[in-house]
Every structure is written in structure tokens, then in C-alpha cells.
BAVEX-692920 format. One record per residue (C-alpha): residue in one letter; x, y, z; residue number from 1. Coordinates in nm, 3 decimals, padded with zeros to 5 digits. Layout:
+-----+---------+---------+---------+-----+
! res !       X !       Y !       Z !   n !
+-----+---------+---------+---------+-----+
!   a !       X !       Y !       Z ! NUM !
...
+-----+---------+---------+---------+-----+
//
This chain:
+-----+---------+---------+---------+-----+
! res !       X !       Y !       Z !   n !
+-----+---------+---------+---------+-----+
!   m !  06.520 !  04.123 !  03.644 !   1 !
!   n !  06.669 !  04.443 !  03.538 !   2 !
!   s !  06.325 !  04.643 !  03.422 !   3 !
!   k !  06.524 !  04.742 !  03.131 !   4 !
!   r !  06.537 !  04.410 !  02.975 !   5 !
!   d !  06.137 !  04.491 !  02.942 !   6 !
!   e !  06.096 !  04.108 !  03.021 !   7 !
!   a !  05.955 !  04.074 !  03.347 !   8 !
!   g !  05.711 !  03.805 !  03.344 !   9 !
!   r !  05.740 !  03.646 !  03.010 !  10 !
!   f !  05.775 !  03.239 !  03.004 !  11 !
!   l !  06.105 !  03.170 !  02.820 !  12 !
!   l !  06.258 !  02.825 !  02.787 !  13 !
!   a !  06.521 !  02.761 !  03.037 !  14 !
!   t !  06.759 !  02.485 !  03.159 !  15 !
!   v !  06.811 !  02.397 !  03.525 !  16 !
!   v !  07.150 !  02.398 !  03.599 !  17 !
!   e !  07.156 !  02.298 !  03.932 !  18 !
!   k !  06.928 !  02.139 !  04.223 !  19 !
!   l !  06.960 !  02.153 !  04.571 !  20 !
!   g !  06.610 !  01.989 !  04.740 !  21 !
!   s !  06.355 !  02.189 !  04.592 !  22 !
!   q !  06.584 !  02.501 !  04.537 !  23 !
!   l !  06.667 !  02.536 !  04.163 !  24 !
!   r !  06.939 !  02.749 !  04.006 !  25 !
!   v !  06.779 !  02.814 !  03.636 !  26 !
!   h !  06.941 !  02.966 !  03.313 !  27 !
!   y !  06.726 !  03.104 !  03.072 !  28 !
!   e !  06.826 !  02.938 !  02.703 !  29 !
!   g !  07.012 !  03.210 !  02.484 !  30 !
!   w !  07.055 !  03.447 !  02.779 !  31 !
!   s !  07.388 !  03.528 !  02.970 !  32 !
!   s !  07.435 !  03.341 !  03.263 !  33 !
!   k !  07.421 !  03.673 !  03.505 !  34 !
!   w !  07.030 !  03.637 !  03.456 !  35 !
!   d !  07.049 !  03.276 !  03.605 !  36 !
!   v !  06.768 !  03.255 !  03.869 !  37 !
!   t !  06.754 !  03.075 !  04.199 !  38 !
!   s !  06.401 !  02.954 !  04.259 !  39 !
!   d !  06.223 !  02.726 !  04.534 !  40 !
!   y !  05.941 !  02.547 !  04.302 !  41 !
!   t !  05.726 !  02.492 !  04.625 !  42 !
!   k !  05.711 !  02.856 !  04.701 !  43 !
!   e !  05.698 !  02.989 !  04.313 !  44 !
!   i !  05.545 !  02.724 !  04.198 !  45 !
!   n !  05.351 !  02.981 !  03.938 !  46 !
!   r !  05.649 !  03.083 !  03.759 !  47 !
!   f !  05.707 !  02.733 !  03.634 !  48 !
!   a !  05.543 !  02.542 !  03.337 !  49 !
!   s !  05.644 !  02.218 !  03.152 !  50 !
!   a !  05.956 !  02.336 !  02.873 !  51 !
!   r !  05.793 !  02.527 !  02.598 !  52 !
!   s !  05.433 !  02.476 !  02.718 !  53 !
!   i !  05.371 !  02.855 !  02.742 !  54 !
!   s !  05.712 !  02.984 !  02.543 !  55 !
!   s !  05.579 !  02.807 !  02.248 !  56 !
!   r !  05.245 !  02.782 !  02.274 !  57 !
!   p !  05.064 !  03.000 !  02.037 !  58 !
!   a !  04.720 !  03.176 !  02.123 !  59 !
!   h !  04.397 !  02.951 !  02.061 !  60 !
!   r !  04.194 !  03.211 !  02.174 !  61 !
!   l !  04.151 !  03.587 !  02.141 !  62 !
!   q !  04.382 !  03.612 !  01.850 !  63 !
!   h !  04.226 !  03.922 !  01.699 !  64 !
!   l !  04.362 !  04.116 !  01.974 !  65 !
!   n !  04.678 !  04.358 !  01.883 !  66 !
!   n !  04.891 !  04.608 !  02.041 !  67 !
!   d !  04.688 !  04.913 !  02.204 !  68 !
!   d !  04.375 !  04.680 !  02.226 !  69 !
!   w !  04.231 !  04.613 !  02.563 !  70 !
!   v !  04.171 !  04.316 !  02.790 !  71 !
!   d !  04.068 !  04.256 !  03.168 !  72 !
!   i !  04.359 !  04.082 !  03.352 !  73 !
!   f !  04.270 !  03.926 !  03.723 !  74 !
!   l !  04.495 !  04.035 !  03.975 !  75 !
!   h !  04.563 !  03.709 !  04.240 !  76 !
!   k !  04.654 !  03.903 !  04.531 !  77 !
!   s !  04.400 !  04.171 !  04.554 !  78 !
!   s !  04.127 !  03.951 !  04.404 !  79 !
!   q !  04.031 !  04.182 !  04.119 !  80 !
!   w !  03.981 !  04.197 !  03.754 !  81 !
!   v !  04.143 !  04.545 !  03.595 !  82 !
!   t !  04.155 !  04.676 !  03.237 !  83 !
!   a !  04.496 !  04.680 !  03.074 !  84 !
!   q !  04.653 !  04.761 !  02.753 !  85 !
!   i !  04.850 !  04.543 !  02.535 !  86 !
!   k !  05.153 !  04.703 !  02.476 !  87 !
!   r !  05.378 !  04.390 !  02.306 !  88 !
!   k !  05.306 !  04.067 !  02.141 !  89 !
!   d !  05.585 !  03.799 !  02.160 !  90 !
!   q !  05.685 !  03.628 !  01.854 !  91 !
!   g !  05.744 !  03.316 !  01.931 !  92 !
!   s !  05.423 !  03.245 !  02.170 !  93 !
!   g !  05.071 !  03.383 !  02.235 !  94 !
!   q !  05.201 !  03.604 !  02.528 !  95 !
!   v !  05.124 !  03.983 !  02.526 !  96 !
!   q !  05.263 !  04.223 !  02.752 !  97 !
!   v !  05.029 !  04.446 !  02.923 !  98 !
!   s !  04.984 !  04.773 !  03.108 !  99 !
!   y !  04.776 !  04.841 !  03.393 ! 100 !
!   e !  04.713 !  05.093 !  03.673 ! 101 !
!   l !  04.727 !  05.003 !  04.055 ! 102 !
!   d !  04.747 !  05.199 !  04.342 ! 103 !
!   q !  04.828 !  05.516 !  04.127 ! 104 !
!   r !  05.119 !  05.329 !  03.942 ! 105 !
!   t !  05.140 !  05.185 !  03.609 ! 106 !
!   l !  05.252 !  04.843 !  03.616 ! 107 !
!   l !  05.394 !  04.600 !  03.318 ! 108 !
!   v !  05.329 !  04.234 !  03.308 ! 109 !
!   w !  05.338 !  03.947 !  03.075 ! 110 !
!   m !  04.986 !  03.680 !  02.991 ! 111 !
!   h !  04.910 !  03.424 !  02.776 ! 112 !
!   l !  04.598 !  03.487 !  02.585 ! 113 !
!   d !  04.514 !  03.107 !  02.648 ! 114 !
!   d !  04.529 !  03.180 !  03.007 ! 115 !
!   v !  04.144 !  03.183 !  03.046 ! 116 !
!   s !  04.164 !  03.264 !  03.421 ! 117 !
!   n !  04.369 !  03.545 !  03.393 ! 118 !
!   v !  04.286 !  03.698 !  03.045 ! 119 !
!   v !  03.925 !  03.807 !  02.931 ! 120 !
!   d !  03.735 !  04.048 !  02.677 ! 121 !
!   a !  03.788 !  04.391 !  02.786 ! 122 !
!   r !  03.513 !  04.489 !  03.035 ! 123 !
!   s !  03.358 !  04.096 !  03.007 ! 124 !
!   k !  03.497 !  04.032 !  03.414 ! 125 !
!   t !  03.360 !  03.733 !  03.587 ! 126 !
!   d !  03.321 !  03.686 !  03.955 ! 127 !
!   p !  03.682 !  03.659 !  04.114 ! 128 !
!   s !  03.508 !  03.370 !  04.353 ! 129 !
!   q !  03.523 !  03.131 !  04.045 ! 130 !
!   v !  03.897 !  03.198 !  04.000 ! 131 !
!   q !  04.008 !  02.875 !  04.178 ! 132 !
!   s !  04.376 !  02.725 !  04.170 ! 133 !
!   m !  04.576 !  02.393 !  04.223 ! 134 !
!   y !  04.917 !  02.418 !  04.266 ! 135 !
!   d !  05.060 !  02.096 !  04.208 ! 136 !
!   y !  05.452 !  02.080 !  04.163 ! 137 !
!   s !  05.513 !  01.661 !  04.184 ! 138 !
!   h !  05.629 !  01.706 !  03.821 ! 139 !
!   l !  05.892 !  01.921 !  03.901 ! 140 !
!   s !  06.041 !  01.716 !  04.229 ! 141 !
!   g !  06.188 !  01.501 !  03.978 ! 142 !
!   l !  06.390 !  01.772 !  03.778 ! 143 !
!   d !  06.750 !  01.721 !  03.740 ! 144 !
!   a !  07.045 !  01.942 !  03.643 ! 145 !
!   n !  06.985 !  02.003 !  03.231 ! 146 !
!   s !  06.643 !  01.905 !  03.271 ! 147 !
!   n !  06.441 !  02.182 !  03.044 ! 148 !
!   v !  06.136 !  02.363 !  03.197 ! 149 !
!   g !  05.972 !  02.675 !  03.122 ! 150 !
!   l !  06.024 !  02.949 !  03.371 ! 151 !
!   d !  05.864 !  03.326 !  03.396 ! 152 !
!   t !  06.102 !  03.627 !  03.420 ! 153 !
!   g !  06.046 !  03.699 !  03.762 ! 154 !
!   l !  05.780 !  03.961 !  03.784 ! 155 !
!   n !  05.455 !  03.726 !  03.801 ! 156 !
!   a !  05.576 !  03.568 !  04.119 ! 157 !
!   r !  05.532 !  03.909 !  04.276 ! 158 !
!   s !  05.256 !  04.113 !  04.070 ! 159 !
!   g !  04.969 !  03.944 !  04.232 ! 160 !
!   v !  04.886 !  03.758 !  03.905 ! 161 !
!   s !  04.729 !  03.406 !  03.936 ! 162 !
!   p !  04.866 !  03.092 !  03.836 ! 163 !
!   i !  04.813 !  03.012 !  03.474 ! 164 !
!   q !  04.557 !  02.819 !  03.374 ! 165 !
!   m !  04.545 !  02.734 !  03.012 ! 166 !
!   q !  04.237 !  02.698 !  02.790 ! 167 !
!   a !  04.180 !  02.319 !  02.656 ! 168 !
!   t !  04.237 !  02.346 !  02.272 ! 169 !
!   t !  03.965 !  02.265 !  02.027 ! 170 !
!   q !  04.195 !  02.043 !  01.878 ! 171 !
!   p !  04.039 !  01.700 !  01.805 ! 172 !
!   k !  04.141 !  01.396 !  01.990 ! 173 !
!   l !  04.368 !  01.112 !  01.868 ! 174 !
!   q !  04.221 !  00.801 !  02.001 ! 175 !
!   d !  04.369 !  00.478 !  01.987 ! 176 !
!   k !  04.652 !  00.573 !  01.774 ! 177 !
!   t !  05.056 !  00.521 !  01.793 ! 178 !
!   a !  05.304 !  00.823 !  01.702 ! 179 !
!   h !  05.662 !  00.698 !  01.525 ! 180 !
!   l !  05.943 !  00.914 !  01.621 ! 181 !
!   l !  06.184 !  00.841 !  01.365 ! 182 !
!   m !  06.517 !  00.977 !  01.408 ! 183 !
!   d !  06.884 !  00.871 !  01.288 ! 184 !
!   g !  06.729 !  00.493 !  01.233 ! 185 !
!   k !  06.580 !  00.502 !  01.605 ! 186 !
!   t !  06.218 !  00.470 !  01.663 ! 187 !
!   v !  06.025 !  00.567 !  01.981 ! 188 !
!   q !  05.675 !  00.453 !  01.966 ! 189 !
!   v !  05.425 !  00.681 !  02.180 ! 190 !
!   k !  05.123 !  00.501 !  02.230 ! 191 !
!   m !  04.793 !  00.766 !  02.284 ! 192 !
!   k !  04.445 !  00.735 !  02.404 ! 193 !
!   e !  04.260 !  01.056 !  02.382 ! 194 !
!   l !  04.537 !  01.286 !  02.321 ! 195 !
!   t !  04.522 !  01.658 !  02.188 ! 196 !
!   l !  04.753 !  01.769 !  01.929 ! 197 !
!   s !  04.887 !  01.961 !  02.192 ! 198 !
!   e !  04.962 !  01.700 !  02.406 ! 199 !
!   l !  05.112 !  01.519 !  02.152 ! 200 !
!   q !  05.330 !  01.785 !  02.101 ! 201 !
!   d !  05.423 !  01.786 !  02.444 ! 202 !
!   l !  05.519 !  01.425 !  02.412 ! 203 !
!   i !  05.773 !  01.498 !  02.094 ! 204 !
!   y !  05.942 !  01.725 !  02.334 ! 205 !
!   e !  05.959 !  01.491 !  02.599 ! 206 !
!   h !  06.127 !  01.201 !  02.421 ! 207 !
!   v !  06.335 !  01.421 !  02.187 ! 208 !
!   l !  06.495 !  01.534 !  02.501 ! 209 !
!   k !  06.556 !  01.237 !  02.668 ! 210 !
!   d !  06.794 !  01.123 !  02.375 ! 211 !
!   k !  07.073 !  01.354 !  02.353 ! 212 !
!   t !  07.243 !  01.159 !  02.041 ! 213 !
!   w !  06.958 !  01.263 !  01.835 ! 214 !
!   n !  07.045 !  01.558 !  01.554 ! 215 !
!   d !  06.856 !  01.835 !  01.444 ! 216 !
!   q !  06.649 !  01.649 !  01.150 ! 217 !
!   m !  06.287 !  01.472 !  01.255 ! 218 !
!   m !  06.028 !  01.303 !  01.101 ! 219 !
!   l !  05.686 !  01.180 !  01.284 ! 220 !
!   q !  05.464 !  00.950 !  01.135 ! 221 !
!   i !  05.117 !  00.899 !  01.336 ! 222 !
!   r !  04.927 !  00.548 !  01.218 ! 223 !
!   d !  04.604 !  00.418 !  01.271 ! 224 !
!   s !  04.541 !  00.055 !  01.476 ! 225 !
!   q !  04.608 ! -00.098 !  01.142 ! 226 !
!   n !  04.961 !  00.078 !  01.145 ! 227 !
!   n !  04.824 !  00.231 !  00.817 ! 228 !
!   v !  04.987 !  00.618 !  00.748 ! 229 !
!   v !  04.673 !  00.852 !  00.710 ! 230 !
!   q !  04.769 !  01.173 !  00.561 ! 231 !
!   t !  04.593 !  01.514 !  00.630 ! 232 !
!   d !  04.595 !  01.881 !  00.576 ! 233 !
!   k !  04.866 !  02.122 !  00.651 ! 234 !
!   s !  04.692 !  02.279 !  00.926 ! 235 !
!   v !  04.718 !  01.986 !  01.140 ! 236 !
!   i !  05.084 !  01.939 !  01.025 ! 237 !
!   n !  05.152 !  02.320 !  01.124 ! 238 !
!   a !  04.971 !  02.232 !  01.467 ! 239 !
!   i !  05.196 !  01.971 !  01.557 ! 240 !
!   g !  05.502 !  02.139 !  01.435 ! 241 !
!   s !  05.458 !  02.528 !  01.568 ! 242 !
!   g !  05.738 !  02.589 !  01.815 ! 243 !
!   l !  05.947 !  02.270 !  01.714 ! 244 !
!   s !  06.240 !  02.545 !  01.704 ! 245 !
!   r !  06.507 !  02.283 !  01.755 ! 246 !
!   f !  06.418 !  02.054 !  01.473 ! 247 !
!   t !  06.348 !  02.065 !  01.085 ! 248 !
!   l !  06.031 !  01.872 !  01.073 ! 249 !
!   d !  06.042 !  01.712 !  00.734 ! 250 !
!   w !  05.641 !  01.563 !  00.729 ! 251 !
!   v !  05.396 !  01.460 !  00.956 ! 252 !
!   s !  05.131 !  01.218 !  00.915 ! 253 !
!   y !  04.799 !  01.215 !  01.136 ! 254 !
!   g !  04.519 !  00.968 !  01.132 ! 255 !
+-----+---------+---------+---------+-----+
//
């Protein structure tokens, strides 16, 4: 990537436009096709994420941090923690661009504040031997052309930043509930067992993206086991609706 774009390492929504074996040609949504990239997901698994799981995910930790504040980040290749300074905050997610010194060079990289394995409060470094990662690309092998994914913009695959491990949010579990996605008179029932609101949002994306005929109006109802709609406060509505940039969320119920 051209460093003048100042985007290296940030996760953006992208679409698989071609697949040949484990080689994927990917297009970043909203970018010119000249920035399309080809990547082997078996060799660069840490560049991929579920669509919007990082690019639209707000921060649930370290929310007090602003530009010029300091954090510690973990560099996987050198197995060391370094101190970094926040330079930019992404408007659509909890990603931040940080600057750090390594081998007498000043480097930039994007991180997500929920990435508990790689980002911690400044001067609170943990034992690098405790940082573990497991590569699992089984969900990527099923991707086809026109599939949506989250893909970083290049530098993370080469910078030594370890694969992202997101903090589990403190959102309440949704037990024995059914989510009804209503669009154009169609209903998709999503049976839920021990789901968080973030996981519910991922399910919404999954079902909406599968049906290309649905339009831009969306209404979601969540009912209890007796099929009663239970209203909730605005914070839960915002939690489910955050990041749904493709749709107008009419209203949400949660039980």
C-alpha cells in the first residue's frame, strides 16, 4: 500500500471478487479497484476478520484514551511489548493508529482497543509468554466471489503485530430468545442460545447479506419464549444498531 494513504494496517470492509484455491483477490469497499489486493488466507490469516467485526466494532475498553495518549502494544515477531502513542482514532470503529519506535525507526500501525492481546494501558506490560494465538481459517475456505470480509490494509501482516484477539464484551447474554428480522414482509427467525448483543449483530449481518433482494429498511424484533416482544432502553438499541451503516434501523426490541 502507498504510505501516503496512511491506512496501513486498518481493517476495512472488503469484498472477495475472485477466488483461486486459497488465493483471494479482495476489493476494499469505497476504494478504487487499483487498491485491490491478492492474499493467501492460509499464510496471512491475521489479515482477515469477519465482515464488520473489527471495521465497525466500537471500543468496549480503553475508551478514555484520546490522540497523543500512550498505550503498550505487543509485537509478535520480536515477542516484546513497546510503548506507542495514539495518533489517530477511526471514526467508524474502535481502531486507533499508533506510532512506536523500533530499531531506530518510527513506525505506524493500526490497532483495535478491544484487542486484549496486543493493546494495554501504558506501562502495564504483561508477560509475552502468556500471549497465545490459534489460527483458524476454516470459515475463510468457504468464501466465494461477492462474499464480504474484513481485511486489514497490509502493514499488520508484516509489522510483527500478533493476530487480533478481541475482548469479550460485558453485554448481557440472550438466552432462549428468537430474533425476527423483518424486511419487505419476509421474516427470518434466528434462534439464540447464550448470545451477546455483538454476536446477535453478527447474525443480523450474516442473514441480511445472504438475501440481496432486501432493501435499505430494516426492523428487528426479539421475542421471549412466549412470543412476547419485550421493550428495552436506548442503550441496547444503540448496541445492536451500531455499525449498521447499510440499513436504517426502525426500532429494536430485546427480551
